[in-house]
C-alpha positions in Angstrom: 18.8 -40.0 17.0 20.1 -39.3 13.2 23.2 -41.3 12.2 25.6 -39.9 9.7 27.1 -42.6 7.4 30.7 -42.9 7.1 32.7 -45.4 4.5 36.1 -47.0 5.2 39.2 -45.7 3.7 41.5 -47.8 2.1 44.7 -46.0 2.9 44.0 -43.3 5.6 46.6 -41.0 6.6 45.0 -37.9 8.0 41.7 -36.0 8.4 42.5 -34.0 5.4 42.8 -36.7 3.2 40.3 -37.0 0.2 38.2 -40.1 1.4 39.1 -43.5 -1.3 35.8 -45.1 -1.4 36.3 -49.0 -1.8 34.1 -49.3 -5.0 32.8 -47.1 -7.6 29.7 -48.7 -6.7 29.6 -47.5 -3.1 30.1 -43.7 -4.3 27.3 -43.9 -6.7 25.0 -45.5 -3.6 26.4 -42.8 -1.4 25.3 -40.0 -3.5 21.8 -41.5 -4.2 21.4 -41.9 -0.3 22.8 -38.4 0.6 20.3 -37.0 -2.0 17.4 -38.9 -0.6 18.5 -37.7 3.1 18.6 -34.3 2.3 15.4 -34.0 0.2 13.3 -35.6 3.3 15.3 -33.2 5.6 14.7 -30.3 3.4 10.9 -31.3 3.5 10.8 -31.7 7.4 12.3 -28.1 7.7 10.7 -25.8 5.2 7.2 -27.7 4.6 6.3 -29.6 7.8 8.3 -27.4 10.3 9.6 -30.3 11.8 13.4 -30.5 11.7 14.8 -33.9 13.0 18.4 -32.6 12.5 20.5 -29.6 13.4 21.9 -27.0 10.6 25.1 -28.2 11.6 24.5 -31.9 10.8 22.1 -30.4 7.3 25.3 -28.5 6.3 27.8 -31.4 6.7 25.6 -33.9 4.6 25.5 -31.1 2.1 28.9 -30.5 1.6 29.9 -34.0 1.6 27.3 -34.5 -1.4 28.9 -31.1 -3.2 32.3 -32.9 -3.1 31.5 -36.2 -4.3 29.3 -34.5 -7.0 32.4 -32.5 -8.0 34.7 -35.4 -8.3 32.2 -37.7 -9.9 30.4 -35.4 -12.7 29.1 -38.9 -14.3 26.4 -39.1 -11.7 24.9 -35.6 -12.4 21.4 -34.9 -11.6 19.6 -31.5 -12.2 17.3 -32.1 -9.3 20.0 -32.9 -6.7 19.5 -30.9 -3.3 22.8 -29.0 -4.5 21.0 -27.1 -6.9 19.3 -25.2 -4.1 22.2 -22.8 -3.8 22.0 -21.6 -7.4 24.5 -20.7 -10.2 26.2 -17.3 -10.8 26.0 -18.0 -14.6 23.9 -15.3 -16.4 21.3 -16.6 -19.1 18.5 -15.0 -21.2 15.0 -16.5 -20.0 13.3 -18.6 -22.7 9.6 -18.2 -23.1 7.6 -21.2 -23.0 3.8 -21.8 -24.0 1.6 -22.8 -21.1 -0.2 -26.2 -21.8 -3.4 -24.7 -20.0 -3.6 -20.8 -20.1 -3.0 -19.2 -16.9 -6.2 -16.8 -16.9 -6.7 -14.0 -14.5 -9.8 -14.2 -11.9 -12.6 -12.1 -11.7 -12.4 -9.7 -8.9 -15.4 -9.0 -6.3 -15.4 -6.8 -3.5 -18.6 -7.2 -1.5 -20.5 -10.2 -0.2 -23.3 -9.3 -2.4 -21.0 -10.0 -5.7 -19.9 -13.2 -3.6 -23.7 -14.0 -3.4 -24.1 -13.1 -7.3 -21.2 -15.7 -8.4 -22.7 -18.6 -5.8 -26.1 -18.0 -7.4 -24.9 -18.1 -10.9 -23.1 -21.4 -10.6 -26.2 -22.8 -8.6 -28.5 -22.0 -12.0 -25.7 -22.9 -14.5 -24.9 -26.5 -12.7 -28.5 -27.3 -11.1 -27.0 -29.9 -9.1 -25.4 -29.9 -5.6 -21.9 -28.6 -5.5 -19.1 -27.2 -3.1 -17.2 -24.3 -3.1 -13.2 -24.5 -1.8 -11.9 -21.4 0.0 -8.6 -20.6 -0.2 -6.1 -17.0 0.7 -5.5 -15.3 -2.4 -1.6 -14.9 -1.8 -0.4 -11.9 -3.0 2.7 -13.1 -4.6 3.9 -14.1 -8.1 2.4 -16.9 -10.1 4.3 -19.7 -11.1 3.7 -23.0 -13.0 5.6 -26.2 -12.3 5.6 -29.2 -14.4 6.7 -32.9 -13.0 7.7 -35.7 -14.6 8.2 -39.2 -13.3 7.9 -37.3 -9.9 10.9 -34.8 -10.6 10.6 -31.2 -11.4 11.2 -30.2 -15.1 10.0 -27.1 -15.6 8.8 -24.0 -13.7 7.1 -21.2 -15.9 6.0 -17.7 -14.8 2.4 -16.6 -15.8 3.7 -13.8 -18.6 0.8 -13.0 -20.7 -1.1 -16.0 -19.5 -0.6 -17.9 -22.8 3.1 -18.1 -22.5 5.7 -17.2 -19.5 9.4 -17.0 -18.9 11.1 -20.3 -18.1 12.6 -19.8 -14.5 13.5 -23.2 -13.7 17.1 -22.5 -12.5 16.1 -20.0 -9.8 12.9 -21.9 -9.0 15.0 -24.9 -7.7 16.4 -22.4 -5.2 13.1 -22.2 -3.3 13.2 -24.7 -0.4 9.7 -25.2 -0.3 9.4 -26.4 -4.2 10.4 -30.2 -4.3 12.8 -31.4 -6.9 11.9 -35.0 -6.3 8.4 -35.8 -5.1 7.8 -38.4 -2.2 5.9 -41.5 -2.4 5.1 -43.3 -5.6 1.6 -42.7 -6.4 1.7 -39.5 -8.4 0.9 -39.2 -12.3 3.5 -39.6 -14.7 3.0 -36.2 -15.7 1.2 -33.0 -14.3 1.6 -29.4 -13.6 0.6 -27.6 -10.4 0.3 -24.0 -9.9 0.9 -21.6 -6.9 2.3 -18.5 -5.6 6.1 -17.2 -4.9 6.1 -15.3 -1.7 8.5 -13.3 0.1 7.4 -13.8 3.7 7.5 -10.5 5.7 10.2 -11.0 7.7 12.8 -11.4 4.8 11.1 -8.6 3.0 12.0 -6.2 5.9 15.5 -7.9 6.3 16.3 -7.4 2.7 14.9 -3.7 2.7 17.1 -2.9 5.6 20.4 -4.2 3.9 19.2 -2.4 0.7 18.8 0.8 2.7 22.2 0.4 4.9 23.9 -0.3 1.1 22.1 3.1 0.0 20.0 1.3 -2.7 16.6 1.5 -3.7 13.9 -0.2 -1.5 11.4 -2.5 -3.0 8.0 -1.3 -2.9 6.0 -4.2 -0.9 6.9 -8.1 -0.9 4.8 -8.9 -4.3 7.6 -6.6 -6.1 10.4 -8.0 -4.3 9.7 -11.7 -5.0 8.5 -10.8 -8.6 11.9 -9.1 -9.4 13.8 -11.8 -7.4 12.4 -14.4 -9.4 13.6 -12.6 -12.7 16.9 -12.1 -11.6 19.6 -14.0 -13.9 21.9 -15.0 -10.9 20.3 -17.9 -9.4 22.7 -17.7 -6.5 21.3 -14.4 -5.6 17.8 -15.7 -5.6 18.9 -18.8 -3.5 19.8 -15.8 -0.9 16.5 -14.0 -1.0 14.9 -17.1 0.8 11.8 -17.1 -1.5 8.7 -19.5 -0.4 5.9 -21.0 -2.4 2.9 -22.0 -1.9 0.7 -24.5 -4.7 -3.0 -24.0 -4.9 -4.1 -25.9 -8.2 -3.4 -29.1 -10.1 -3.7 -29.8 -13.8 -3.2 -33.1 -15.8 -4.6 -36.1 -17.7 -4.6 -38.5 -14.7 -5.1 -36.4 -11.5 -6.1 -38.8 -8.3 -9.5 -37.0 -7.5 -12.3 -35.3 -9.1 -12.2 -32.7 -6.1 -9.8 -29.8 -6.3 -9.5 -29.8 -2.4 -8.8 -33.5 -2.6 -6.1 -33.4 -5.5 -4.3 -30.7 -2.9 -4.3 -33.4 0.0 -2.4 -35.6 -2.5 -0.3 -33.0 -3.5 0.7 -32.5 0.2 1.5 -36.1 0.5 3.9 -35.9 -2.5 5.8 -32.9 -0.4 4.2 -29.7 -1.8 3.4 -26.8 0.5 -0.2 -26.4 0.5 -1.9 -24.3 2.8 -3.8 -25.8 5.7 -6.3 -22.9 5.8 -8.1 -24.0 3.0 -11.7 -25.0 3.4 -14.7 -26.9 1.8 -17.9 -25.1 2.0 -21.6 -25.9 1.1 -23.3 -22.8 1.9 -23.2 -19.1 1.6 -22.9 -18.4 5.1 -19.8 -20.7 5.6 -18.1 -19.1 2.8 -19.0 -15.7 4.3 -17.5 -17.1 7.9 -14.3 -17.8 6.1 -14.3 -14.3 4.8 -14.9 -13.0 7.9 -12.5 -14.6 9.8 -9.4 -14.2 7.4 -10.4 -10.4 7.1 -8.7 -10.4 10.4 -6.6 -13.0 10.9 -4.6 -12.2 7.5 -2.8 -9.4 9.6 -1.2 -12.3 11.6 0.3 -14.4 8.7 3.8 -14.5 7.8 3.0 -13.4 4.2 0.9 -10.7 2.4 -2.4 -11.8 1.3 -5.1 -9.6 -0.3 -8.2 -11.6 -0.2 -9.7 -14.9 -0.6 -10.2 -17.2 -3.7 -13.5 -19.2 -4.2 -13.4 -22.4 -6.8 -16.1 -24.9 -7.3 -14.5 -27.8 -6.0 -15.5 -30.6 -8.7 -13.5 -30.5 -11.7 -16.1 -32.0 -13.8 -18.2 -29.1 -12.7 -15.5 -26.8 -13.4 -15.3 -28.3 -16.9 -18.9 -27.7 -17.5 -19.0 -24.2 -16.2 -16.0 -23.2 -18.8 -14.5 -19.9 -19.0 -15.3 -16.3 -20.3 -12.6 -14.7 -22.5 -10.6 -13.8 -19.2 -11.2 -15.8 -16.6 -12.9 -18.8 -15.6 -16.4 -18.8 -14.5 -16.3 -21.6 -11.5 -13.8 -19.1 -9.6 -13.9 -15.7 -8.3 -11.4 -13.7 -6.1 -13.0 -11.7 -2.9 -10.8 -8.6 -2.3 -10.6 -7.4 1.2 -11.4 -3.8 1.8 -8.7 -1.7 1.1 -6.6 -0.1 3.8 -6.8 4.0 4.4 -4.3 6.5 5.3 -4.1 10.5 5.6 -1.8 12.7 4.0 -1.3 16.0 2.2 -2.0 17.2 -1.0 1.3 18.9 -2.5 0.2 19.4 -6.2 -1.8 17.9 -9.1 0.1 17.1 -12.4 -1.2 15.7 -15.4 -0.2 12.7 -17.8 -1.0 11.9 -21.7 -1.8 8.3 -22.3 -1.2 6.7 -25.5 -4.8 7.1 -26.7 -4.4 10.7 -26.0 -6.4 10.5 -22.7 -5.4 13.0 -19.8 -5.2 11.7 -16.1 -4.8 14.1 -13.2 -2.2 12.6 -11.0 -2.2 13.8 -7.0 1.2 14.4 -5.6 1.3 13.3 -2.0 3.2 13.6 1.1 4.8 9.9 1.3 2.6 7.4 3.4 2.7 4.0 4.2 -0.3 2.0 2.9 -0.6 -1.8 2.7 2.9 -2.4 2.8 3.8 0.3 0.4 5.0 4.0 0.4 2.4 6.0 -1.9 3.6 9.2 -3.2 1.3 9.7 -6.2 -2.4 8.8 -6.7 -4.7 8.9 -9.6 -7.7 11.5 -9.6 -9.1 9.8 -12.8 -10.7 12.8 -14.3 -12.5 16.0 -14.1 -15.4 15.2 -12.4 -13.7 13.2 -9.4 -11.7 16.2 -8.7 -14.8 18.6 -9.0 -16.8 15.9 -6.5 -14.1 16.0 -4.1 -13.9 19.9 -3.6 -10.0 19.6 -3.8 -7.8 22.1 -2.5 -4.0 22.0 -2.8 -2.6 21.7 0.8 -5.8 19.5 1.9 -5.4 16.4 4.2 -7.0 13.8 1.9 -7.8 10.2 2.3 -5.9 7.6 0.3 -6.7 4.1 -0.1 -5.8 1.4 -2.8 -8.3 -0.1 -5.1 -8.0 -3.4 -4.7 -4.9 -2.9 -3.0 -3.2 -2.1 -6.0 -3.7 1.4 -7.5 -3.6 4.3 -5.0 -6.5 6.7 -5.2 -8.2 9.8 -3.2 -11.6 8.9 -1.8 -12.1 12.0 0.2 -11.0 15.1 2.1 -10.8 15.9 5.8 -12.4 19.2 5.7 -12.1 20.0 9.2 -8.3 19.6 9.0 -8.0 22.7 6.7 -6.9 26.0 8.5 -5.5 27.9 5.2 -7.3 27.2 2.2 -5.0 26.6 -0.7 -5.8 27.3 -4.5 -8.6 25.2 -5.7 -7.8 22.4 -7.9 -9.3 22.9 -11.5 -9.0 20.7 -14.5 -6.6 22.1 -17.4 -8.0 22.9 -20.7 -4.8 22.8 -22.8 -2.7 19.5 -23.3 0.4 19.6 -21.0 2.6 18.0 -23.8 1.6 20.0 -26.9 -0.7 22.6 -25.7 -3.9 21.5 -28.0 -6.9 22.4 -26.6 -8.5 19.3 -24.8 -11.6 18.0 -25.9 -14.3 15.8 -23.8 -16.8 13.8 -26.1 -20.5 13.8 -25.0 -21.2 10.9 -22.4 -17.6 10.2 -21.7 -15.7 10.9 -18.2 -12.1 11.7 -19.5 -10.6 14.6 -21.5 -8.4 13.8 -24.4 -5.6 15.5 -26.8 -6.8 15.3 -30.2 -3.3 16.0 -31.7 -2.7 12.2 -31.8 -0.5 12.9 -35.1 1.9 15.3 -33.0 1.5 14.6 -29.6 4.8 13.3 -28.2 3.6 11.3 -25.2 0.9 9.7 -27.6 3.8 8.9 -30.4 5.9 7.4 -27.8 3.1 5.7 -26.0 1.7 4.0 -29.4 5.4 2.8 -30.0 5.7 1.4 -26.6 2.3 -0.1 -27.0 3.3 -1.6 -30.3 6.5 -3.5 -29.0 4.9 -4.5 -25.6 5.0 -8.2 -24.9 1.0 -8.5 -25.5 1.4 -7.0 -29.1 4.6 -7.5 -31.1 6.8 -8.9 -28.5 9.9 -7.0 -29.4 12.2 -7.7 -26.3 14.9 -5.6 -27.2 13.0 -2.3 -27.0 11.7 -1.1 -23.8 10.2 2.5 -22.8 13.6 3.8 -22.5 14.9 2.8 -25.9 11.5 4.1 -27.2 12.5 7.8 -26.1 15.7 7.4 -27.1 15.0 6.5 -30.6 12.0 9.4 -30.8 14.3 11.8 -29.3 17.3 11.2 -31.8 14.6 11.7 -34.8 15.3 8.0 -35.6 11.4 6.9 -35.5 8.0 9.1 -35.7 5.8 6.0 -35.5 6.0 2.2 -35.5 6.4 1.7 -39.2 9.4 3.6 -38.8 11.1 0.6 -36.5 11.1 -1.5 -39.8 13.4 0.7 -41.4 16.2 0.7 -38.7 19.8 -0.6 -39.2 22.3 -1.3 -36.7 24.6 1.4 -38.3 21.6 4.0 -37.3 21.5 2.8 -33.8 25.4 3.3 -33.3 25.1 6.7 -33.3 22.9 6.6 -30.1 24.7 7.6 -26.6 25.5 4.1 -24.7 24.7 2.0 -27.6 27.2 -0.6 -28.3 27.2 -2.9 -31.5 25.5 -6.0 -29.7 22.8 -3.8 -28.5 22.2 -2.3 -31.9 21.9 -6.2 -33.5 19.8 -7.3 -31.1 17.5 -4.3 -31.3 17.1 -4.9 -35.0 17.2 -8.9 -35.0 13.9 -8.1 -32.4 12.3 -5.9 -34.9 12.8 -8.7 -37.9 11.4 -11.8 -35.8 8.1 -9.4 -34.9 7.6 -9.8 -38.9 6.2 -13.5 -37.7 3.5 -12.3 -35.3 0.0 -13.5 -36.1 -2.8 -10.8 -37.5 -4.8 -10.7 -34.2 -2.1 -9.3 -32.2 -0.9 -7.0 -35.0 -4.3 -5.5 -34.9 -4.1 -5.5 -31.2 -0.5 -3.7 -31.3 -2.1 -1.0 -33.9 -3.3 0.7 -30.6 -7.3 1.3 -31.7 -9.2 2.8 -28.7 -11.3 0.1 -27.1 -9.6 -3.0 -29.0 -8.2 -5.0 -26.4 -6.2 -8.2 -27.4 -9.8 -10.2 -26.9 -11.7 -8.1 -29.2 -8.6 -7.8 -31.8 -8.9 -11.8 -32.0 -12.8 -11.3 -32.4 -12.5 -8.9 -35.3 -9.4 -10.6 -37.2 -11.0 -13.9 -37.2 -14.4 -12.3 -38.4 -12.8 -10.6 -41.1 -9.7 -12.5 -41.8 -8.0 -9.4 -43.6 -7.3 -5.8 -42.4 -8.7 -4.7 -45.7 -12.0 -6.4 -45.1 -11.9 -4.8 -42.0 -11.0 -1.4 -43.1 -14.0 -1.3 -45.5 -16.4 -2.4 -42.7 -19.2 -0.2 -41.6 -20.8 0.3 -38.0 -23.4 -2.3 -39.0 -21.2 -5.1 -40.2 -18.7 -4.4 -37.3 -21.6 -4.8 -34.5 -23.0 -8.0 -36.4 -19.8 -9.5 -34.8 -20.5 -11.2 -31.6 -19.6 -9.0 -28.5 -18.8 -6.0 -30.6 -20.8 -2.7 -29.7 -21.2 0.3 -31.0 -18.6 1.8 -29.2 -16.0 -0.4 -30.3 -17.6 -0.5 -33.8 -17.3 3.7 -33.9 -13.7 3.5 -32.8 -12.6 1.1 -35.4 -14.2 3.1 -38.1 -12.8 6.3 -36.7 -9.2 5.0 -36.7 -9.3 3.6 -40.4 -11.2 7.3 -41.3 -7.6 9.0 -40.9 -5.4 9.0 -44.0 -2.4 9.0 -41.7 -3.4 5.5 -40.2 -4.3 3.8 -43.5 -0.9 5.1 -44.6 0.5 3.5 -41.6 -1.1 0.2 -42.4 0.3 0.2 -45.9 4.0 1.0 -44.6 3.6 -1.8 -42.5 2.7 -4.2 -45.2 5.4 -3.1 -47.2 7.8 -3.9 -44.1 6.5 -7.7 -44.6 3.9 -7.7 -41.5 0.8 -9.9 -41.7 -2.5 -8.6 -41.9 -4.5 -11.8 -43.0 -5.3 -14.6 -40.6 -3.2 -17.7 -40.9 -4.4 -20.5 -43.0 -4.3 -22.8 -39.8 -6.4 -20.8 -38.0 -8.9 -21.1 -40.4 -8.9 -24.8 -41.2 -12.2 -26.8 -40.8 -13.9 -23.4 -40.7 -17.4 -23.3 -42.4 -20.6 -21.5 -42.9 -22.8 -24.2 -41.9 -23.9 -22.4 -38.9 -24.3 -18.9 -40.6 -26.9 -16.7 -39.7 -28.1 -18.8 -36.5 -28.3 -17.1 -33.0 -27.4 -20.1 -30.5 -28.0 -20.1 -26.7 -26.0 -22.7 -24.8 -27.5 -23.9 -21.8 -27.1 -27.1 -19.5 -23.7 -29.4 -18.6 -22.3 -31.3 -21.1 -20.3 -34.7 -21.5 -18.1 -34.4 -25.0 -16.9 -30.5 -24.9 -17.2 -27.8 -22.3 -19.3 -24.7 -23.1 -16.2 -22.9 -24.3 -15.2 -25.4 -26.9 -18.8 -25.4 -28.4 -18.6 -21.5 -28.5 -15.7 -21.7 -30.6 -17.3 -24.3 -32.6 -20.3 -22.2 -33.0 -17.9 -19.1 -34.1 -16.0 -21.0 -36.7 -18.8 -22.4 -38.2 -20.3 -18.8 -38.8 -22.7 -19.1 -35.9 -23.3 -16.4 -33.2 -23.1 -17.1 -29.5 -26.0 -15.2 -27.5 -26.7 -15.4 -23.9 -30.7 -15.3 -23.6 -33.5 -16.7 -25.5 -35.3 -14.5 -27.5 -37.7 -14.7 -30.8 -34.4 -14.3 -32.8 -32.7 -17.2 -31.3 -32.1 -19.9 -33.8 -32.1 -22.9 -31.3 -30.8 -23.8 -27.9 -27.7 -26.4 -27.4 -28.8 -28.2 -24.3 -27.0 -30.1 -22.1 -28.1 -32.1 -18.8 -30.0 -30.1 -16.4 -30.7 -27.5 -18.7 -31.9 -24.1 -16.8 -35.6 -24.1 -16.2 -36.4 -20.5 -17.1 -34.6 -20.9 -20.5 -36.8 -24.2 -21.1 -39.7 -22.2 -20.2 -39.1 -19.7 -22.4 -38.0 -21.7 -25.4 -41.0 -23.6 -25.0 -43.3 -20.4 -24.8 -41.3 -18.8 -28.0 -41.3 -22.1 -29.9 -37.2 -22.0 -30.2 -35.9 -25.4 -31.2 -33.7 -27.5 -28.1 -30.8 -29.6 -29.8 -29.0 -32.0 -28.2 -25.5 -32.2 -27.9 -25.2 -35.4 -30.4 -27.9 -33.7 -32.8 -25.6 -30.5 -32.5 -22.2 -32.5 -33.4 -24.1 -34.2 -36.2 -24.7 -30.5 -37.6 -21.1 -30.1 -38.1 
């Protein structure tokens, strides 16, 4: 039976009097006692699903603690259970750099691709390994940092390198422990997971919004993500978000096994899915996938696949990462759900690079928890292949359950043949004749200097978080600035003054000052992100980083030809041709000059270049095996930093193989046949 603790009053008058505790020490002890009790009962209710007291009793304890904390602020604790209710204080989210990058996972949609992943791991490790299978939660990623058993920070994924500090909001999620149980946790560690909105909460929330005439959330993922970014944490608390934790990082983790670390995390109070399994064969992985492809429909939350991870942390380090995702993990996405609906119209959108995308406008249909009204038709070839006619009943599905697309036509449902859908020949925005390059599927508008959607799209890309990160400017502001004639290209942003902006509708003094301050702050963005922000076709963030590190300055890059560009690791002829084409236009050279004059940096920073050398210049190096002192990715960075080139396969042009333990037998055999030198880890480090 649960006992409510009581303290004697010194001068009892009535039940409405404020309690007078006999000793100050008793107040401090009672506060600590209440906090411990509430943390425990919160865990029993939200994690173990085994409450020991009634809601009434829990609320009574909470009220007592709230009253004591109000009267005795000297005993304040940011991780008190009372912080679960949130605050109505509004604040901006501060961006925090991730100690460990939060990369996305590579996706696969077939068992054949799962087998390919399994075999790649097997060849790379050349030793026994386990695969941890777990559900892929369809929510929003979160990173939690604990120090001495207490939650100190909660950060969103953001761009993978930095995210928003949402600690106040996360503290309202009852399944996230504010204080850990036990005493055997590391002094400091990070644990990652997914913030979810359960189906029951989602449906109730949308029902309430519908009654109030508010816009409905499209799906639980969007609802969870939007809720987590609200600036009123008291509203967040009312949304009843949930969280499952699935990955731990740190210097002193209790075990080498990922699965085993999750079991420890569960003991410390974290909500860890009990569906996770360790598998040692491909068939066991298939069995897990098959079971949850059906069972997921009965789960209380949305899930769109299964995540496969190599269990050993040592083996994870040796497998390393690509530029975008870990080599030791992959996501298997369940087959998309399908629906049938009517095609009413095809419209066309112009992107920032001029690519014209056809969009199908449909009768609304429910699909994977979302009301779908529009779907991409991709290009002219897809339209022709589908033989689309207006009024057709079409099959719609979500590719990876994210982007709706039309996959077929119910020809038998035709009773009156509508107009055949034919791809347009002129730009819907500026009327320029569309162009389609040989070997490419897309049509594009070549009028990049005067086509409004392209101009606005380039500016939106430039100010985006991944590029120049000018947070004070969003798509609506770009539209307003462009339509008013204040800007016609990205360089015009740096000529803006608050007085210019005050002429715009609904623009206040503070907003105008924030916009200009955000633009000025972007002058500190490093060269590689500036290069990405220019919006050169096929030059994403990773490619921009490679080009910046290879050419050091924008002037060197602008002067480079196809041969020089393709000499850079992972830069092919398509990317090289696009870079040369971009800088061949006078307006782009003029744009770069204007940005230089505004103060934008087009040179790689000295701290990035520190330690750079040409000790491996001209050498093509293959990495193979398992290493002790550094990961594969660290060795790849060393090779590039010292002028070498990473290559994936052994050939006559290979300078040497950097070999660790359990080197791949096929690479060893080919190296011996071609006479390619094999260099050990210690020998390689000695070279540098």
